[in-house]
C-alpha positions in Angstrom: 64.0 32.3 -199.5 61.2 30.0 -200.6 61.9 27.8 -198.1 62.0 29.7 -195.1 58.8 31.8 -196.3 57.9 27.9 -196.4 58.8 27.4 -192.3 57.0 30.8 -191.8 53.7 29.2 -192.4 53.9 26.9 -190.8 55.0 28.5 -188.0 51.8 30.6 -188.6 49.8 27.7 -189.1 50.4 26.0 -185.9 50.1 28.9 -183.6 46.8 29.7 -185.5 45.7 25.6 -184.9 47.3 25.4 -181.4 45.7 28.4 -180.2 41.8 27.9 -180.6 43.1 24.6 -178.3 44.8 26.3 -175.7 41.3 28.5 -175.7 39.2 25.5 -175.3 41.3 23.9 -172.6 41.3 26.9 -170.5 37.5 28.1 -171.1 36.5 24.0 -170.2 38.7 25.1 -167.2 37.4 28.0 -166.4 34.1 26.6 -166.5 34.6 23.2 -164.2 35.9 25.6 -162.0 33.1 27.6 -161.4 31.1 24.7 -161.5 33.3 23.9 -158.2 32.4 27.6 -157.3 29.2 25.7 -156.1 29.9 22.6 -154.8 32.0 24.9 -152.2 29.9 26.7 -151.6 27.2 25.1 -150.4 29.4 23.2 -148.2 30.2 26.2 -146.9 26.9 27.8 -146.3 25.6 24.3 -144.8 29.0 24.4 -141.9 27.8 28.0 -141.6 24.3 27.0 -140.8 25.3 23.9 -138.5 28.3 25.6 -136.6 26.6 26.1 -133.3 24.8 22.8 -133.4 27.0 20.1 -132.3 24.7 18.3 -129.5 26.6 19.0 -126.4 30.5 17.7 -128.2 32.8 18.9 -129.5 33.3 22.1 -131.2 35.0 24.7 -132.2 36.6 25.0 -129.1 39.0 22.3 -130.5 40.8 24.2 -133.4 44.0 24.8 -132.6 44.1 28.1 -134.8 47.5 28.8 -134.1 48.6 25.0 -135.5 45.9 25.0 -139.2 47.5 28.9 -139.3 50.5 27.1 -140.2 49.4 25.0 -142.3 47.4 27.6 -144.4 51.4 30.2 -144.1 53.0 26.6 -146.1 49.8 26.0 -148.3 49.9 29.8 -149.7 53.4 28.7 -150.4 52.7 26.0 -152.8 50.9 29.0 -154.9 54.4 31.1 -154.7 56.7 28.0 -156.0 54.0 27.1 -158.8 54.2 30.9 -160.1 58.0 30.3 -160.5 57.6 26.7 -161.9 54.7 27.8 -164.0 57.5 30.7 -165.3 60.5 28.7 -165.6 58.4 25.9 -168.1 57.6 29.4 -170.5 61.2 30.8 -170.0 61.1 26.8 -171.8 64.0 25.7 -168.2 63.2 22.6 -167.8 65.4 21.9 -164.7 64.8 24.3 -162.5 60.9 23.5 -163.0 61.0 20.6 -161.6 62.9 22.2 -159.5 59.6 24.6 -158.4 57.2 21.0 -159.0 58.8 19.4 -156.9 58.4 23.0 -154.1 55.7 22.3 -153.9 54.8 18.9 -154.3 56.3 18.6 -150.8 54.5 21.6 -150.2 51.1 20.3 -150.8 52.1 16.4 -148.8 52.9 18.7 -145.9 49.8 20.6 -145.9 47.5 17.5 -146.6 49.8 16.1 -142.9 49.0 18.5 -141.8 45.8 18.2 -142.3 45.8 14.0 -140.9 47.1 15.4 -138.0 44.8 17.5 -137.8 41.5 14.9 -137.7 43.2 12.6 -135.5 43.6 15.0 -133.8 39.8 15.9 -133.5 39.0 11.6 -133.4 40.6 11.3 -130.1 38.7 14.5 -128.4 35.1 12.8 -129.5 35.0 14.8 -132.8 34.0 12.6 -136.1 31.0 12.3 -139.0 28.8 11.3 -137.1 28.9 13.5 -133.6 27.0 16.1 -134.8 25.6 18.1 -138.3 28.4 20.8 -136.9 30.8 17.5 -137.1 29.7 16.1 -140.5 29.7 19.3 -141.8 33.1 20.3 -141.4 35.0 16.8 -142.2 32.5 17.3 -145.4 33.8 20.4 -146.0 37.0 20.6 -145.2 38.0 16.7 -146.4 36.8 17.9 -149.5 39.1 20.5 -150.5 41.5 17.9 -149.1 40.7 15.4 -151.8 41.4 18.7 -154.5 44.6 19.0 -152.5 45.7 16.4 -153.3 44.4 15.6 -156.7 46.4 19.3 -157.3 49.6 16.8 -156.1 48.7 14.7 -158.3 49.2 16.4 -161.2 51.9 18.2 -159.6 53.5 14.3 -160.4 52.5 13.0 -163.1 53.8 16.9 -164.7 56.9 16.3 -163.0 57.2 12.2 -164.7 57.2 14.0 -167.9 59.7 16.3 -167.9 62.0 13.6 -166.2 60.8 11.5 -169.6 60.9 14.9 -172.4 57.3 14.7 -172.5 56.8 17.6 -171.2 58.7 19.9 -174.0 57.4 23.5 -173.5 54.8 23.4 -176.5 52.8 21.6 -174.0 53.6 24.8 -171.0 49.8 24.8 -171.5 49.6 21.6 -168.8 51.4 23.2 -166.3 49.5 26.8 -166.7 46.2 24.9 -166.5 47.9 23.1 -163.1 48.6 26.2 -162.0 45.3 27.9 -162.6 44.0 24.9 -160.4 46.3 25.2 -157.6 45.7 28.3 -157.4 42.0 28.5 -156.5 42.4 25.7 -154.7 45.0 27.6 -152.0 42.1 30.6 -152.6 39.1 28.4 -151.5 41.2 27.4 -148.4 41.9 30.9 -147.4 38.2 31.4 -147.6 37.3 28.0 -145.6 40.8 28.8 -143.2 38.5 32.0 -142.6 34.7 30.9 -142.1 35.6 27.7 -140.2 39.2 28.7 -137.7 38.6 32.3 -138.0 35.4 33.3 -137.3 34.9 30.8 -134.5 37.0 32.6 -132.4 
């Protein structure tokens, strides 16, 4: 009985020590994401300011909205796979969690490939960073978001590697939760960007 009681106290002590750490890490993530909102807000505002300043160069008329809509759907679908991955790790199902993480990485890479293809098409049609204020604002905003997606893909890939090496134990589930929080933020920001940059130009 004494041993069982000691185990209970040890478990309680661990949880009481871990919870403040988890709360601190989660709060820090929220603060950082909050600062990112200001960066994206500034860039979106800049794009809106210069969206009609094309210097007689190409503008929104070269956008392929159906293609970008498909890419957007792919990225938003990755939020679902991320939720499933997080849920699996919370259930201590490492294998299922890895599968959903791999799916999320695949969807993220597909989105990035679509963005690179889109940028290539725009450059061929004469829209570059130096073409006009419109071009500069467009590439800065969408490129900045693309960099965030790439960073998210790297984070997810590291989680997969840690899981395969047995270094992503249930006690480290907060790592998955924080990465999921970041990934959902990136997806939500894209909804705003897609609406402002593409849909409002139609």
